[in-house]
Steps between C-alpha positions, in 0.01 A plus 500: 500500500449172656149397622416160645143405435278399792156352473206740522299284733677502839591149627323280601230634278466309165650628171292785337350362173575816338875437558568839644827531670707794637863560565740644760642826409816583319837395660346182643773278367766757598369494855503117498867501402615789720263487791209283586175561694658262754810704553401854402725769366687557816841583356432881439366544854774289673761696319346840596383558151324834411140505617204659344348805626654753764343390827747236631461642845859623523375864553262397770599436877436162669230684703316596180536164344365334814206711475414366148497137552186326609493170693331204343512124538768297318292288245560129490526507120605748230194679389300354214161547333195313627429310183137438624435867491602549143218588251324212345623386156264601214305229335654334192235682285612846618673725253882434460557870619331423816674178577842674432401792716414248772838337476687840529299601796557169679868465404587858610315447826692186558836663418409786740386249775197716550152523374368859439121451484461822290754384234366485147662361190401543130632376167428597150152370407614409148749234631432181321608146562749476222879577470635848404281696740653777702375784712532662849301394794446752795470413878413746770636365823518692818374806307796484264449456130744261332547361157603152387581424138352166369542293192411160374660228309453145390654254757460128424156542350378727773485878518727656758440843622819647656532797731790731582516662839673817486389582842336330801323643809708497818261501805624653818354246743634222292847651493495574883403142574762369267764687706352366818506147375832510317699679797291393799427852610169656624546881475494589135395804277527542119520858379257446209138542396268206573562371148795606264565397127843341496706399197596136576857378459838548659475851620353591839147642527482890526449506879667398827365309788618502871499236769618489851758221473787594711713642216753339276606167649871561506465845663458552873162690516218529744237226483237760394693640207289552190643413157402574149406227241499477130218333328533282168199387301592224247345433171297220643360734768707357800604772745833483672655751755842573617647725760650805329860539568548832329715599185865409472 
């Protein structure tokens, strides 16, 4: 398991006196070597790799698919969280558990590129600012309960608290706007709940999206053709989408 530590206090905030830090989830180094957040894991989709779920749209007519997609403006930028709307950082005198929970909430919200005003995070109250601590923090986001293991160790004289991210929330409006931005399309629909817990990594998310994109570029199709899309959520939370080409 490889986990690159990041500072608890989000830049440009100053370093937290407690020295609390967190980490990206497992496979972070593997993703750096095989596919970065800048490029995305497009090889599987481009090669027509197997997609998650069973709703690729192949069983639906173009008329039915056209009825699903919803028009929306193409955003100028890829969706990202409004940092000014994140919860305020607890005072330095706050319990360690409260400060660690705050980081979990803000970090997951940043990864999801969306703030759930009703999200709540909690960590074991007996966490202490010393190495060798371990436990599981909980986060309810979009009504979904999720668990995140945390442990601490000494790091250059500071105490580093490191999270694992076995799952991350995938937000429908964020994914739909990501497709609009990445593929310059307006009519999009993702066949998912408002928020879905997704295991980050190299496998596609367990749902499909659809967009009126004119079809596969090298196939002569009507301009209003609707195509299916796979969605990938990387360990760092970045979302990438690829036109689904079917299974070889």
